[in-house]
C-alpha positions in Angstrom: 109.7 31.9 132.2 109.1 35.1 130.4 105.5 34.0 129.6 104.9 33.2 133.3 106.1 36.7 134.3 103.8 38.3 131.8 100.8 36.4 133.2 101.7 37.5 136.7 101.9 41.1 135.5 98.5 40.9 133.8 97.0 39.5 137.0 98.4 42.3 139.1 97.1 44.9 136.6 93.6 43.4 136.8 93.8 43.5 140.6 95.0 47.0 140.6 92.1 48.0 138.3 89.6 46.4 140.6 91.1 48.1 143.7 91.1 51.5 141.9 87.4 51.0 140.9 86.5 50.2 144.5 88.5 53.3 145.8 86.7 55.4 143.2 83.4 54.1 144.3 84.0 55.0 147.9 85.3 58.4 146.9 82.1 59.1 144.9 79.9 57.8 147.8 81.7 60.1 150.3 81.3 63.2 148.1 77.5 63.3 148.4 74.2 61.6 147.9 74.5 58.6 145.5 72.1 58.5 142.6 71.9 55.1 140.8 71.3 54.8 137.1 67.5 54.4 137.7 67.1 57.9 139.2 65.4 60.6 137.0 65.9 64.2 137.9 63.6 66.9 136.3 65.6 70.0 135.4 64.7 73.2 133.7 65.4 73.3 130.0 67.3 76.5 129.0 67.1 78.1 125.6 70.4 79.6 124.4 71.1 82.0 121.6 67.4 82.7 120.7 66.8 85.1 117.8 66.3 88.6 119.1 63.1 89.1 117.0 61.5 85.7 117.8 60.0 84.1 120.9 60.4 80.4 121.9 57.5 78.1 122.5 58.6 74.7 123.9 58.9 72.4 126.9 60.1 73.9 130.2 61.7 70.8 131.7 63.4 67.5 130.7 64.4 64.4 132.7 68.0 63.5 133.2 69.1 60.0 134.3 72.2 60.1 136.5 74.5 57.8 138.4 77.1 59.1 140.9 77.4 61.9 143.4 75.2 64.9 143.0 74.8 67.9 145.3 71.3 68.9 144.2 69.7 69.2 140.8 70.9 72.8 140.5 74.2 71.4 139.3 72.6 70.0 136.2 72.2 72.3 133.2 70.2 71.1 130.2 69.9 73.3 127.2 69.1 73.6 123.5 71.1 75.8 121.1 68.9 78.0 118.9 71.7 79.7 117.0 70.9 80.0 113.3 67.3 78.9 113.6 64.5 80.9 112.0 60.8 81.3 112.3 58.7 78.0 112.4 58.8 74.6 114.0 62.1 72.8 114.8 63.2 69.6 116.4 66.4 70.3 118.3 68.7 68.1 120.4 69.0 68.5 124.1 72.5 69.0 125.4 74.0 68.8 128.9 76.8 70.6 130.5 79.4 68.4 132.3 78.1 67.4 135.8 80.9 67.3 138.5 80.7 64.1 140.6 78.1 62.3 138.4 77.9 60.3 135.2 75.1 61.1 132.8 73.4 58.1 131.3 70.6 59.7 129.3 68.3 62.7 128.7 64.6 62.2 128.2 63.7 63.3 125.6 67.0 63.7 123.8 65.2 66.0 121.3 62.4 68.5 121.8 60.0 70.2 119.4 60.0 73.9 119.6 58.4 76.7 117.7 60.0 80.1 117.0 57.3 82.8 116.7 57.4 86.4 115.8 57.4 88.7 118.8 54.4 90.9 119.3 54.5 94.1 121.3 52.1 96.7 122.5 52.4 99.8 124.7 50.0 100.3 127.6 49.4 103.3 129.9 50.3 102.4 133.5 47.7 103.0 136.1 48.3 102.8 139.8 46.1 100.4 141.9 45.6 100.6 145.6 46.6 97.2 147.0 46.2 98.2 150.7 44.4 101.3 151.9 46.2 104.0 154.0 46.0 103.8 157.8 42.9 105.2 159.5 43.0 109.0 159.6 45.1 109.3 156.3 43.9 109.9 152.8 45.6 109.6 149.4 46.4 112.9 147.8 48.4 112.0 144.8 50.4 109.2 143.1 53.2 110.1 140.7 54.6 107.3 138.6 58.2 107.6 137.2 57.0 106.0 134.0 53.4 106.2 132.8 53.8 103.7 130.0 54.9 100.0 129.6 55.7 97.9 126.6 54.3 94.3 126.7 56.4 92.1 124.5 56.1 88.3 123.8 54.0 85.7 122.2 51.2 87.2 120.1 48.5 85.2 121.8 49.7 86.2 125.3 50.1 89.9 124.4 46.7 89.9 122.9 45.2 88.8 126.2 46.6 91.8 128.0 43.9 94.4 128.7 45.9 96.8 131.0 49.1 97.2 133.0 48.8 98.2 136.7 51.2 99.3 139.4 49.8 97.8 142.6 50.8 99.8 145.7 50.5 98.9 149.4 49.8 102.1 151.3 49.3 100.4 154.7 52.6 101.6 156.1 53.0 104.9 154.2 52.7 108.3 155.8 53.3 111.8 154.2 55.4 111.6 151.0 57.1 108.3 150.3 59.0 106.8 147.3 58.5 103.1 146.6 59.5 100.6 143.9 56.5 98.9 142.3 56.5 95.7 140.3 54.2 96.1 137.3 51.5 93.5 136.5 49.7 92.7 133.2 46.0 91.9 133.6 43.4 90.5 131.3 39.8 91.8 130.9 38.8 89.8 134.1 41.6 91.3 136.2 43.7 88.1 136.3 47.5 88.4 136.1 49.2 87.4 132.9 52.9 86.4 133.3 53.7 83.5 130.9 54.8 84.3 127.4 55.3 88.0 127.9 57.9 90.4 129.2 57.2 93.9 130.6 59.5 96.7 129.8 60.1 98.2 132.3 59.1 95.6 134.8 59.6 97.8 137.8 59.0 101.6 138.3 59.4 104.1 141.0 56.2 105.6 142.5 55.9 108.7 144.7 53.0 108.5 147.1 51.6 111.6 148.8 49.4 111.0 151.8 48.0 113.5 154.2 45.9 113.4 157.4 42.3 113.1 156.5 40.4 116.4 156.8 36.8 116.2 158.0 34.4 118.9 159.0 31.3 119.1 161.2 29.1 121.5 163.1 29.9 122.1 166.8 28.1 124.2 169.4 29.4 127.6 170.5 29.9 128.0 174.2 30.1 131.6 175.4 32.8 132.1 178.1 31.6 134.7 180.6 33.7 136.2 183.4 32.9 138.7 186.2 29.6 139.5 187.9 26.9 141.9 187.0 26.5 145.1 189.1 25.1 144.8 192.6 21.4 144.2 192.4 21.6 142.9 188.9 21.8 139.3 187.5 23.0 137.8 184.3 20.1 136.4 182.3 19.9 134.5 179.0 23.0 134.3 176.8 22.6 133.7 173.0 25.2 133.3 170.3 24.6 134.1 166.6 25.3 131.7 165.1 24.7 129.0 167.7 27.0 126.5 165.8 30.1 126.9 163.7 31.8 124.6 161.2 35.2 123.2 162.3 37.7 121.5 159.9 40.7 119.4 160.8 42.2 115.9 160.8 39.6 113.2 161.7 40.9 112.3 165.2 40.9 116.0 166.3 37.5 116.8 164.9 35.9 113.6 166.3 37.1 114.6 169.8 35.6 118.1 169.5 32.0 118.7 170.7 32.0 122.4 171.4 34.2 125.4 170.9 34.4 128.3 173.4 34.6 132.1 172.8 37.2 134.5 174.1 36.3 135.7 177.6 33.3 138.1 177.8 33.4 140.4 180.8 30.0 141.1 182.4 31.5 142.8 185.4 29.5 145.8 186.5 26.9 145.4 183.8 23.4 146.8 184.5 21.7 146.3 181.2 21.6 144.0 178.2 24.5 144.2 175.8 25.7 142.8 172.5 29.4 142.0 171.8 31.2 140.5 168.9 33.9 138.1 170.0 36.4 135.7 168.5 36.6 132.0 169.2 39.4 130.2 171.0 41.1 128.2 168.3 42.0 124.6 169.2 45.3 123.2 168.0 45.1 121.8 164.4 41.6 123.1 163.9 40.2 125.8 161.6 36.7 127.1 161.8 34.2 129.4 160.2 33.0 132.0 161.0 35.9 133.2 163.2 33.8 135.9 165.0 30.3 135.6 166.4 27.8 137.9 168.1 26.9 137.3 171.7 23.6 138.7 173.2 23.7 138.9 177.0 20.6 139.7 179.1 21.1 141.6 182.3 18.1 142.1 184.6 17.5 143.9 187.8 16.9 141.6 190.7 13.2 141.3 191.4 12.2 142.8 188.0 11.2 140.5 185.2 13.1 141.2 182.0 11.2 142.5 179.0 11.1 139.8 176.3 
C-alpha cells in the first residue's frame, strides 16, 4: 500500500513538472520575441580593464546563440577581461553577462586572439577648415580656436597616417560674431578622415567666428545738383565736376545698387557769369566715399551770345 502511494506521488510530481514547464514556456513567449537555439545574434565585443599604456587590436563583434525571450540585441553584453595582461599577443575567453528572459547556449568564438600594442601619440596644430562658405554679402574676418593643438593617441600605424588635424566649420548660418562647438577630425595626406585606432584629445573645441558684411568699392559718376535760375537774360550752360567720378565703399548690396552720387545743392540763382564752387557730396546710408569734396564748374551765358570756350 505504501509503495502504491509512493508511485502515485511520483506520477503527480512528474505531471506537475510538465505543467510548470508548459507554463514557463508560455510566460517566456509572452515576454517578447522568441529566439530558438538556432538563432545567432551578432553583438559588439567589449574590452574591459585594458592597460592604460597599451591599445587593443582585436575583433569588434562575436556571435551569440540564444533561446528564449529577448528584447533586442542591446541586452546582450559580450566582453573579454584584459586585467593583468601585458604587451603582445593573447588568446582570451569571451564572457557574457546574464541575459534576462533568455538562455545562452554558446558564444562563437568562445576565445579570441587579441594584441596589446604600445600607444603612440603625437601633437598636431589645429587648423580651421571652412565646410560651408558664409552667406552672400558676408565675409570671414577671423576664426579664434579655444585650443590650437590636439593630441592624437592610439595604434602606432594609425597615428603615423595622420597628417593634420582640422576643425571643420559650417558658416552658412553664421552672422556677426558667433561661438560654435566643433568636432575635430584627423586627416591623412590625401585629406581622408582617419577615425579607427586613434583618439583625439580634445575631440571637441570651441570656435569663435567673426563675420562682417562684405565691403566692396567701385567708381560712380558725380551728379551736380543745381537749384535756382540764372539772372534774367542769362542761361545755364555746361556743368563739369572735377573729378567726374568718385570711389564709394560699403557692403556689397548697397554698393551694387548705387550708380551715381549727387552733390549738395548748388544755387545758380541770379548768376550772370561763369563760376566755380567746391561742394560736398550727399552721403548715402552705409556708404563712405573719396574724395568727400569736389569742384564744380558752371558756365553761364548771356542769351543770344555764344559763350567763349
